[in-house]
N, C-alpha and C positions, 0 to 999 in steps of 0.2 A: 689150420684151422682161414676161415672166410671171415673176414670183418666188413656187414655191408659198407660199400663206398659212393662214392656219389664219381663224376665218369674220373678225378685223376685224384689218384692216392698220393700224399706229400708224406716223407717222414721226418719230421724238424726238430733235432738238436743244438743244442750251443756251436758246434764245428764246423754247422752243414745242411747243406736240407742231400734228401737222396730223397730221386721221386720219379715218378716213368705217369702214363698212364694207361691207367686197364680198364673194361668192359662197362657201363655203367651196369649198376644190381637191376631183378625185375624192377618192372616199373611201378606194384606195386611197394616198391622198399620209399623207405624217408631219406631223401636227400641227406639226413643232418645225421641220422640213422651211428654212420662213426663218432662223429661227435659226442654226439650222448654215451656210446662207453665211453672216450679219453677222457669223458668229461668223471663219469664214475669211477672209474682206474684211479683223475688225480685226489677225487674222494676217500676211496684207501690210504694211497698214500700219506698223502696232512694228516690221516689218524695215527700209524707206520709212527711219522714223526714229530705228530704232537704228544704220543712217550714217549718216544729213544730219542731226545736233542738233539744223543752225542752224533745219532745217523741222518739226523737230517742236512738232507738232499744229497748220501747217499746213492738213491736207488733213480735219482734224477740224474747225477754222475756215470750211472755205470747204465742208464740208457743211452743218454749221450753217446756214450765211445761204443757199448757196445753194437747203435746202429750202425758207425764208424768200419766199424770191421767186422760186420755182418756187408755191408760191402764191397767194400776189398774184397772181404773171400768171394764174394761173386752170389748170394744171395740174389734174389728174384723180391720185387716189392713186397709181393705176400707176402713174407719168409720177414722182410726188414720191421713189418707189421705185427709181425709177428712178436720176436725176438722182442721191439723194443715196450711195447705195455710186458712182455715180461719183466723185459727186462727190472721193468718200472716195483711192479710185482714182486721181485723173491723175492724179498725180506716177507712180507705179509707176515706168513709164518711163526713170527717171534711175535706176535699179538698179545699167544698162546706162551709165552714165555712165565714165568714172575720172577715181578720185577727183582728180588731178594739176587737173581742169577746174570738173567737180563742188566743189569745195571753193577752186577759186582768191581771192582779196579782190582782187587786180585788174583791171583791166578784159579780159575774154577780146579774143584773140586772132580774127578773121571765121571761122577754120578751127574756133579751138575753140565759137565763136559754135555754129559749123554743127555741132556734135559736139552742140549741149547739145540744139539745136534738133530733134535726131531723137527723142528721149524720149517724145515722143505717139504715135512710130509703135511705138516699140520696148510700148511701154506696152499700144498696142490689141495688137500678136500676140501679146500675152504672156497680155489675155485674150481672148482669141479663143481659145485653147484650150476652154476650158470654153463650147459651147454655147451657155446659158442669158446668158452674162451676153454672149451677138453688139450687141445694143443698148448695151450697154452701155462693146464695148472703139469702136464708134462715135462714138460722144460724145469718151470722152477720145479718140481718134484727132486732133479737130477740137477741140479747145477751143483753142485758140490758131490758131484762127483768126481775120477780121478782116472788120468788117460792111463793110470799105472792096473786100474783096479784095487787101488787102497782110500778110495772115497766111499760118501754115505751118498744118502741110504742105504742106496742094492747094489753096493757093489761091482756095477758098471764096467766096461775094463773099453777102452778104444774107438770103435766107429759108432759103439755099443751103449754111446753115451750118444742123445741128441745130439743136432749139432746145434741149437739155441741157446742149448747145456754147457758145451766145450767153449763158444762166443760168453756169453756170461762168467763165466767161474776165470777166465782174465780180467774184465773186465772189472770182478767183481775184486779178482785180488790184487790187480793196480790202486781201484779204489782206496782197499782196506789200508795196503799198503806208504801212497799217498798224502794219509789223510791220517787228524792226530785223533793216536786214543784217548781213553783213558788213564791210561797208562805208559801212555809210551808217545813220545813224538811222533810230525809226518817223517818217513823214508827221504833222501833225494832221489832225483826220478834216477842218477846213477844205482843207489844202494838198492830200485825198485827194477832196475830194470838188469841188475847181473843176480835178484833174486829169477824175475819171472828166464831167465836165459838155461841158470840149475832146476826149473823145473818142464823144459823140455821136455815131450816128451816122459815124463814120469806123471809128474801129477797138473799139466796140461801138451793138449795136442800142441804140437811141434806144429808144424804151420800159422794154425794164430795168430803162437809166441812170436814165431821169427814174425810177422807181420806190422807187427806192432811193434818190434826193434827197429823195423827199416823205416826208412822215408815215403808214405808219403806221413804217413801214421805217425812214430815215430816222434816229426817233431808239431802236427798238429795236438796227441797231448800232452808231449809236456806244456805248447803254452796254451790249451785247455788249459791246466792246473798254475800256469802263474796266469792267469789273469781272477780263478776264484783266489787265489789265497789272499 
């Protein structure tokens, strides 16, 4: 995906800034068009956060981490922009999940879990309405795939999973573990790291998982959660 940008493209998050200079777009493009897209995305995320107060801020935290992890993994600036947007919108499909299931505090039944697992498909369909978000839509569709092929909705495995989806999968899992949930308290960083280790090469791309377990990202992520606790 190529979001029209001015001469400098910058992805900014709570843990730092990833930036690089890229060529200006065609003269007829408005220089603030990227800001329009960004503001529209923020409105969509705010709508989801308003509906689901338990996960308020989740998408922004995942986006913050995804930019840092993507940069550490060597993504180019354009790739970082796309992952940043996809991370903000990865749960937008939950707008289509019934309240009785989305806000249930007890264990979900099998059919209820199947309903929740529709949210990547619903989110991807929402985003496909905008041609410029085609790649974002693809990343959102596959952010719950597993490296071993046991994820959903398509059962993709290994490098068949889009890189942006693999990045978001790691960051999404970290935030899910380090945040309070209706049914449990947040895990410690040590407990979270242990789960990431166990998921290496099974749930997660092992290269990406190792990056978040090693310096400098390990320290950055730990400090990030200390500041928002």
